[in-house]
PLY file of the C-alpha trace (Angstrom):
ply
format ascii 1.0
element vertex 189
property float x
property float y
property float z
element edge 188
property int vertex1
property int vertex2
end_header
18.96 24.49 1.47
21.13 21.38 1.32
21.18 19.26 4.47
23.86 16.84 5.58
22.93 13.18 5.81
22.90 13.41 9.63
20.54 16.40 9.53
18.24 14.62 7.09
18.11 11.49 9.25
17.47 13.56 12.37
14.60 15.34 10.68
13.17 12.18 9.17
13.28 10.25 12.42
12.30 13.13 14.72
9.57 11.82 17.03
7.95 15.14 17.97
4.95 15.74 15.72
6.08 13.28 13.09
4.04 10.35 11.73
7.21 8.23 11.65
6.94 8.02 15.45
4.03 5.59 14.98
6.05 3.07 12.97
8.20 0.26 14.28
11.92 0.49 14.91
12.79 -1.88 12.01
10.73 0.28 9.66
12.42 3.42 10.95
15.81 1.77 10.45
14.85 0.85 6.87
13.72 4.42 6.18
16.96 5.85 7.57
19.07 3.45 5.52
17.00 4.20 2.42
17.83 7.89 2.77
21.50 7.04 3.29
21.45 4.90 0.13
20.28 7.70 -2.17
22.93 8.32 -4.85
22.61 12.12 -4.61
22.17 14.60 -1.77
19.49 16.65 -3.52
16.80 16.07 -6.15
14.52 18.43 -8.03
11.41 16.23 -8.22
10.79 13.03 -6.28
8.01 10.50 -6.86
7.30 7.93 -4.15
5.04 5.08 -5.25
3.48 3.41 -2.22
3.93 6.43 0.05
1.35 5.17 2.57
1.02 7.47 5.56
4.10 9.48 4.58
6.72 7.92 6.85
9.47 8.38 4.24
8.03 11.58 2.76
9.49 13.85 5.42
13.04 12.62 4.88
12.65 12.73 1.11
11.13 16.21 1.15
14.19 17.45 3.06
16.29 16.36 0.06
14.21 17.73 -2.83
12.40 20.76 -4.22
9.12 18.97 -5.00
7.80 15.70 -3.55
4.84 13.71 -4.95
3.55 10.65 -3.07
1.12 8.19 -4.68
-0.82 5.48 -2.86
-4.09 3.60 -3.35
-5.06 3.79 0.36
-7.18 6.89 1.01
-6.93 6.53 4.81
-3.13 6.40 4.70
-3.08 9.48 2.47
-5.34 11.33 4.91
-2.75 10.61 7.62
0.09 11.65 5.31
-1.57 14.98 4.55
-1.45 15.87 8.27
2.35 15.77 8.25
3.93 19.21 8.38
6.24 19.75 5.42
8.57 22.68 5.99
11.07 21.57 3.35
9.75 20.98 -0.16
6.53 21.48 -2.01
4.74 18.28 -0.99
1.66 16.65 -2.45
-0.08 13.34 -1.90
-2.29 11.73 -4.52
-4.53 8.70 -4.52
-3.95 6.30 -7.37
-2.79 2.92 -8.54
0.57 1.83 -9.91
1.24 1.96 -12.82
-2.03 3.43 -14.13
-2.06 6.69 -12.18
1.60 7.70 -12.19
1.66 11.49 -12.66
3.50 13.39 -15.36
7.18 14.04 -14.79
9.91 14.67 -15.10
11.19 13.10 -11.89
14.85 12.62 -11.02
14.19 10.14 -8.18
11.52 7.44 -8.05
11.03 5.45 -4.85
9.11 2.17 -5.08
8.11 1.65 -1.47
6.82 -1.89 -1.10
4.78 -1.86 -4.32
6.68 -4.18 -6.67
5.82 -7.38 -4.81
2.10 -6.73 -5.41
2.44 -6.27 -9.17
2.11 -9.10 -11.69
4.78 -9.33 -14.39
2.71 -7.51 -17.01
2.11 -4.60 -14.60
5.88 -4.39 -13.97
6.34 -4.11 -17.75
3.76 -1.28 -17.88
5.45 0.38 -14.89
8.79 0.31 -16.72
7.21 1.87 -19.82
5.67 4.63 -17.71
8.91 5.28 -15.80
10.81 5.63 -19.07
8.26 8.35 -19.98
8.18 10.34 -16.73
11.62 9.57 -15.25
14.00 8.56 -18.06
17.18 9.59 -16.22
15.96 9.16 -12.63
17.61 7.22 -9.85
15.25 4.41 -8.79
15.18 3.15 -5.20
13.23 -0.02 -4.32
12.32 -0.79 -0.71
11.05 -4.22 0.26
10.16 -5.81 3.60
11.49 -9.35 4.07
9.23 -10.18 7.01
7.25 -12.79 5.09
9.72 -14.00 2.50
13.39 -14.53 1.90
15.82 -12.39 -0.07
15.59 -14.54 -3.21
11.81 -14.12 -3.47
12.18 -10.43 -2.67
14.50 -9.76 -5.59
12.38 -11.29 -8.34
10.22 -8.17 -8.92
13.29 -5.89 -8.85
15.04 -8.15 -11.37
11.97 -8.00 -13.62
11.91 -4.20 -13.35
15.65 -3.93 -14.06
15.25 -6.09 -17.17
12.23 -4.10 -18.36
14.05 -0.80 -17.81
17.31 -2.08 -19.27
19.21 -0.94 -16.18
21.57 -2.89 -13.97
21.35 -2.97 -10.20
23.97 -0.48 -8.97
23.65 -0.92 -5.19
21.94 -3.34 -2.83
21.54 -3.49 0.93
20.28 -6.62 2.68
19.04 -6.66 6.23
17.32 -9.64 7.76
14.09 -7.59 7.74
14.34 -5.56 4.53
16.07 -5.08 1.23
17.02 -1.83 -0.53
17.97 -1.78 -4.21
19.20 1.16 -6.29
19.09 1.43 -10.07
20.94 4.42 -11.47
20.82 5.56 -15.08
23.98 5.53 -17.11
25.58 8.92 -16.67
27.83 10.54 -19.24
31.50 10.56 -18.29
32.71 13.99 -17.17
0 1
1 2
2 3
3 4
4 5
5 6
6 7
7 8
8 9
9 10
10 11
11 12
12 13
13 14
14 15
15 16
16 17
17 18
18 19
19 20
20 21
21 22
22 23
23 24
24 25
25 26
26 27
27 28
28 29
29 30
30 31
31 32
32 33
33 34
34 35
35 36
36 37
37 38
38 39
39 40
40 41
41 42
42 43
43 44
44 45
45 46
46 47
47 48
48 49
49 50
50 51
51 52
52 53
53 54
54 55
55 56
56 57
57 58
58 59
59 60
60 61
61 62
62 63
63 64
64 65
65 66
66 67
67 68
68 69
69 70
70 71
71 72
72 73
73 74
74 75
75 76
76 77
77 78
78 79
79 80
80 81
81 82
82 83
83 84
84 85
85 86
86 87
87 88
88 89
89 90
90 91
91 92
92 93
93 94
94 95
95 96
96 97
97 98
98 99
99 100
100 101
101 102
102 103
103 104
104 105
105 106
106 107
107 108
108 109
109 110
110 111
111 112
112 113
113 114
114 115
115 116
116 117
117 118
118 119
119 120
120 121
121 122
122 123
123 124
124 125
125 126
126 127
127 128
128 129
129 130
130 131
131 132
132 133
133 134
134 135
135 136
136 137
137 138
138 139
139 140
140 141
141 142
142 143
143 144
144 145
145 146
146 147
147 148
148 149
149 150
150 151
151 152
152 153
153 154
154 155
155 156
156 157
157 158
158 159
159 160
160 161
161 162
162 163
163 164
164 165
165 166
166 167
167 168
168 169
169 170
170 171
171 172
172 173
173 174
174 175
175 176
176 177
177 178
178 179
179 180
180 181
181 182
182 183
183 184
184 185
185 186
186 187
187 188
């Protein structure tokens, strides 16, 4: 079932019985804009690194066949596992980035607030792993700007883009967050 963008946003931001109701309005706005920024309407397999309590998982699962969320925080994953998932096959796993990234292939990878915590060598290892499990995936990076400016916030994304050999194809600045998209080169039709 393919949903319109409006239907996806409604389902993602639905307050009744949804963990996203517990997050702040700016976070909800970032999640809604992240979904709107996705280059495609539907994906086969989605990997979200830094899935936390699953706030974005519901909206992503409405746009894919199989969703995998990875986070190091066991308590957040316990909360995420309580979320009803009527859309896609959904699974949450505990693990660290980049060491525990599961096998692919994935056609969308979401880096949800994880790049800023990785040293440069870990970003290099992340890029190597993404080339293995998601060689032709769209990559979406979400980053809060609450504690730093946009210049500091882009450094990890720039390092990832260089390591992947991909240019930034779309960017959205808000005073509270930044969204970056890196698309693979697609063959001309």
